[in-house]
N, C-alpha and C positions, 0 to 999 in steps of 0.2 A: 038597253041596252047593259052591257055584261056585268054584272056586279064584280069581280071578278076584276078586269081588270085598271088598271094607274090611276089615280087624281089625274088633273090636267097639273103641266107646269105652270107659277105664278111667273108671273111677266119681269120677273127681273130676275127672273133665272132660267131664264131665254135667251139663248145672244149669247153667253159669260160662259165660258168654258170654264168645266171646273179644275181650280186649281191645285198645286202639288200641296202638300200639306209637310209641316214640319217633320210630324212621325214618317212619313211618306219618306221620307228624302232621309233619316237618317237610317228605314227600312231595306231602301234603293243603294248607299252609299254601303252597307254593311252587306250585303248576298252578294256587292260587286269586291268586297274583300273576301271572299269565294268563291265569286263563280260561276253562281246559284243564281243569277236575277232571273226570273218569264219574260218569256218575251210579252208580256201583255204590259208589265210593269214597265217595262224595257221602251215599251210602245208612248203608255201614260207619260213617262218620265221623257220625252225626247218630244213628245206633242206641246205635252203642258205643262212641264218641266220652267227652271231657270237657271241655267248654267251656273251661273253667278254661287245659288246655292250651290250645288254640289261641290264643288271645288271648294266652299269655307266649308261645307262639312268632314269630307274627305280629306284637304288638312289639318281641321281639329281632331279628325279619329285617329289618323295616321303617328298627330305624335304623342295623342295618348294612345298608343300601342308600344311605342318608341318607346316610351316615359317606361309604361307598363314593364315589359319585358328589360326595361334600365333596373325597374327595380329589382325587379323577382334575383335579378344575376346581381346586385349589394348583398339583400337579404343571401340568398346559397351560399353565397363567400365570408358573408358574414358569419352563416351559420359551420362550416367546416375548416375556420378560423386563422382564413387571413385577411 
């Protein structure tokens, strides 16, 4: 037996697809905002991710982005004396 080979998988992990974590979902949605998602991550998202998770995170991140822009405009207008 080759000593560099991987240990066998446990019976619990066999047959269960690895799910997409919250951090993976946030990273994927962030990458999609800029259009730079890798094909490996896209494939993982489509095969193992749940669409509702991506929708919820996308809506939350969109609202946060809008609030950040709104706040920046308010601060800029206030500092300009308007």
